[in-house]
N, C-alpha and C positions, 0 to 999 in steps of 0.2 A: 236550606236544610232545616225543616221544622222540627221542633222538639216537643216536650210535654210529657204528660203522664197518662197512661191508659190502664183500664182494667183488662184482665185477661179476655173477657168476653168481647170488649171493643176491638182489641187487636186481632182476635181470632176472626171477627167479621171482616176487618180490613184485609187480612191475608186471604180469606176466602174470596173476596171480591177481586183482589189482584190476580189470584190464580184461577179465576172462573173460566178463562179460555181453555184451560186444560181439560175441562169437562166435555168439550166437543171432540170426540174421538172418531177415527176411521176404523177400518177393519183390515185384516191381513190373513192369508192362509198360512198355516204353519204345519210342519210334520207333527205326528201325534206326540212324540216324546218332548218336543219343544212346546207343546200345549200345556204341559203340566204347570198348574198354578195360574194359568191364563183364564180369561173369561170368554165363554162362547158368545160370539156376536149374533148368532142366529140359531134357530131350532135345528136340531139334527134329527132327520127322519130315517128310520131303518130302511136300507135299500134291499134287504133280503129278510126272509123268515129266519128266526132262530128258535130251535134248531132248523137246519135247512132240509132235514129228512128225518123220518122216524128211526129212532135208534134205542139201543138197550141202555138202561140205567144201571144194570148190574152185570157182573160175570154170572152166566147161568145158561139156561136153555130156552130157546124161543119155541113156542108151541101155539096151536090154535085151540082155544078153550072148548069149542064145539066138539072136538074129538075126544076130550077127556071127560068121562062121566063118573069116574071113581078114582080114588087114590088109595094105596099106591098103584101106579101104572107104569109098565116098562115099555119104552118106545125105542125104535131104532133111531140112531143119530145119522142124519143125512149130510151134514156139512159142519165145518168149523169156520166161524167168521171172526176175524179180528178187526179192530178199528182201522179204517182206511180201505177195507175190502169193499167190493161192489155188492149190489143187491142180488140175492138169489131167490128162487121161487120156493115157497114152502109146500111140502107134500103133507096133506092131512094125515093125521095119525102118526106123524114122526116128530122128531125134535131136531133143532139146530143148535149146536154148541156155539155160544155167542159171548164175546167179550164186551166190556163196557165201552159204549160209544160206537159199536159196530152197527151197520144198518139192519133194521129188522127185515127178515125175509118177507116177501110179498105173500100175504095170506095168513101169516102168523099174527096173533093179537095179544100175546102176553109173554112175559119172561119169568121163568121159575129160577130163583137164585140158586147158585151152585150148592149153597148150604142146605137146601131142601131137596137135594137129589142124591142118588147113589149110583156111581158109574158101574156098568156091568161090562167087563172086558172079556170077550170070548172070540171065538173064530167063526161064529155063525154068520154066513154071508147075508148081506142085506140086498135084496133084489131091487134093481133100479126099475122104477115104474114110470118116471118122467125124467127128462133131461135136467141136470143141474150144472152149476158152474164147477170149474176144476177144483175149487176149494172143498167141494163135497167129498172128494176122494179121501181126504184126511179123516172123514168121519165114518167111512164104510167099515162094517164089521164091528161097530161099537153100538152098545145100547145103554140106556140110562133109565133108572127108576125114578119117577117123579113122585115125591112123597106127599105133596100137598096139591090141592086143586086151586089154581090161580083164578082170579077174577079177570074178565076182559080188560085189557089196558094195564094190567099189573106190571110195574117196572118198565114201562114203555114211555119214552120221551116223544111226544107227538110233535110233528112239524109245527113251528110257530108257537109252541107252548110257552116260550120265553117272551118273544115279541113277534108280531106280524109285520110284514113288509108294509111300509106306509105309515106306521104308527110312530109317535114321538119317542125317540130314544133318549134324548137329552134336551131340555128346554134352553132357550137363549138365556144368558145370564149365569149359567152354571160355571162355578169355579172348578176347573178340571183337576181332578185328583186321580190317583192310580186306578181306582175302581172304574172311573169313567174311561180312562185309556183302554182298560180291558174290554169294555163294552163296545167302544168304537172300533177297536182292532177286530173284535169277533164278527162284526158285520162287514169287515173288509175295507174299512176306510183307512186311508193313509195320511190325510190332511183334514184339518178343520179350520173354520173361519173364527178368528178371535179378535177382540178389541185391541187396538194398538195401545202400547204402554206410554205413559208420559215420559219424555226424555229428560233426564236430570243430570246436571253437572255439579261437581263439588269442588270447592277450593278452600283449603285450610290455610290460614295465614299466621305468620310469626317467624321471625328470624331464628328463634330458638328451636324450631321444629326440624327434625331429621327423620328419614324413613326408617322403618324397622330393619334390623340387620346391621345398622350402622353402629360404629363405636361411638359412644357418647363422650364428646369433649365436654369440658367444664361449661356449665350453663345451658347445655343442650338437652332436649327431651325428645323421645319418640313421638311422632305424629299419630295420635289415636283418633282425632276428629275426622280426618279424611276417610279412613276405612269405616269408622262408625257410622257416619252420615250416609256413606254410599251403601253400606249394608242395610241400614234402616230404610232407605229409599227402595232398594231392591226387594226387601221383605214386604213392602207395602205396595207392590205392583208396578214400580217404576223400572224403566230401562236406564241404567247408569251409563252414560256415554262418555264421561270424562271425570277423572279424579286427579286433582292437581294440588300443588302446594306452593305457596309464595312467601317470600320474606317480607320485610317491611319497606322495600323499595317501591315507590308509587308507580313508576313507569312499568316495572316488571309485573306488578299486580294488575295494572290496567290492561296490559297486553294479554295476560292469562285470562282475565275476565272477558275480554272481547272474543277470544277463541272459544271460551266456554259458551258464551251466548250465541255463537254462530252454529253450534251443534245441538243445543239443548232448548227445551221449552221452559225450564226454570233452573235457576242456579242457586245453590246454597253455599254461603260462605260461613266460616267460623273465625272468630277473633277480630281484632282491629276495630271494635265498636265501643270501647270504654272511654274514659276521660284522661288517658295518659298522653304522653308525648309522641308515641309511635303507633298511631291508630290508622293503619294504611287504608282500611276499608272506608272509614269516614273521610279520610283525606281525598280519596279518589271519587267516591260516590256523592259526597256532600255537594260539591259544585255542580253535579249533574241532576240535582233535584231530589236526591234521596231523602227519606224521612227517617230520622232516628228518634226513638222514644224510649221512655222508661215505663215498663209494664209492671204493674203492682203484683209481682209474683216473685217467688224465690224457690229454686234458683232460676236464672234466665231473665233477669230484669231488663238488661240492655238489648233492644231489638231494633231492627231497621228493615226498610223495604225500598226498592228502587226498580227502575226500568232501564235496561241496557239494550239498546237496539230493539226496543219493544219486548224484550224478554224479561219477565219478572225475576228479581233477585231478592232472596230472603237472607238477611245478615244475622247470624246467631252469635252469641257470646263465645269466647274462646275456651273457657273452662270446660273440660270434657262432659261433666254431668250437666252443666247448663246447656251445652249444645244439644245433647241427647234429649233432655226434657223439652227444650224449645221445639225440636222436631216433633216429638210425640204430641205436644199440645197444639201446635199451629200447622205443621205441614202434613202430618199423617192423615188427618181426616180428609183433606182435599185430594191427596194422592190416591187414597183408596177409592174415593168417589170417582176420580178420573179413570182409574183402572177398572172400575166396575166391581170392585171387591166390597163385601159387606162392611159396614161401619163396626168398629170395635166398641162395643157397648160397655159403659161403666158398670161396676158391681157395687153392692152394698154389703159390708161385712162388719162384724163387731171387732173392736180392738182387743188384742190379747193383753196388752199392758197400756197404762195411761201414757200421755205425752203432752208436751207443751209446744205451742206454735207461736211464731212471731206475729203479733196483731198488726193489721194494716196491710199485710201482703198475703196473697193466696199462696199457700205452701204446697209444693209437690214433693213429698217425702218418699224416699226409697223404702220399700217394704216387701215382704213376701207373705204369701198365703201360708196359714198355719192351721191345717184342717179346714174347718168352716170359718175360722177367724183370720185376722191379719196382724202381723207384728212388724213394727217399724225397725229398720236397720240403723244401728247407732252411727252417728257421725253425720253432720250436716254439711261439711265442706264440699264445694262443687268441684274439687279436684280429686275426690275419692272415687276413682273409676273402678278400682277393684271391688269396693263395696257395692257399687252400682251393678256389678256383674252378678252379685248374689240376689238381686231383687228380681221379682217377677211382676210387681205392680208398683204404681205410684199412689200414695195416699193424697187425695185431693182435699186439702183443709181450707175452708173458707177464710177470707181475710179478716172477718170479725170474730174468729175463734182463737182463743189463747190456750185453753186447757181442755183436755179430753180425758175422761175417766175410763178405766178398763170396762169393756163390755159395751161402750157407746158405739153406735153405728156410724160408719164413715164411708164416704164415696171412694171407690178404688178404680184406678185406670189400669187395665191389664197391659203389660208391656209386650 
């Protein structure tokens, strides 16, 4: 069990190397709704044209512009078409009442919006000159006055005007959002190929921990680290396969760790890595060659890494804020890269108010955006999880910085 002191950069490189096997991913087909938030493993090519047929962009009247030489012009209405109806033949010199999305009659080349027409309802019969579909009967005996002269193609959605068959619909590497699901569904796809997600197991340790919903006996606290680390992993592209909790019994923890390693590609633990008498993670993993170090950061100084049955284990401190900050700094970048998600880039913002920082340790202070600036959240204790909930960024303060004035630019890590 090696010890020592590391910089944040050194430990981040160590963790990235340990977790590098996670970057080698396979692919799997998933239903569209299960693809939300996943990363496309390959290019998606449109299997059909969109739209698949010429249709009306407006409620109005389909006409052929060659028959209209002046406006206003009164035309007999030959048919009424709704979305979902079949295609009918257009008769030159007539109009077809058409609803948005209905197929354009063959021979018509424009749609006059209903706002630019005046219906003429009378009993003058309209003589049939060519056969039309049954839907035409609904329009017989009606006429309409077209008040404007349309240009050819007006309010017509041409076949393939959105995308043509064989063109790239979505490139590989797309993080699937709701708008992408809409496009995939529109071309009739039911499944897509996505990158597999890194499988993560979480074990929180400490005999003081009890699950949410339990009555708190004296000395007991609700376990927040297990749910928090699981949620953090899932939010950054991982598939959480196990969330467990262990007391300070070494045999129990060892058994839970073995089970976690049997189903996961990486295991996160919290607690049991300090210098007290009941450090179950150290007790179990130390003899197995784990490496426990002190990282020059606050919060989150005590860190450890190990391999259990060839599965990497990252051991985080037990204080809730320390555990979350440790995940953000060391685990999040690798998980996102493994899942194919874009890296979360740091920002640079001015401080709203001045602050002091402990020299010699890189500080990750809870803060929130304040317009274009950033303001630190009071309270440095690593147990202040409710204060952490109000943060949306971490201030990344270098180890050699002790005081910052209002307006100074600082590096900010979005949460």
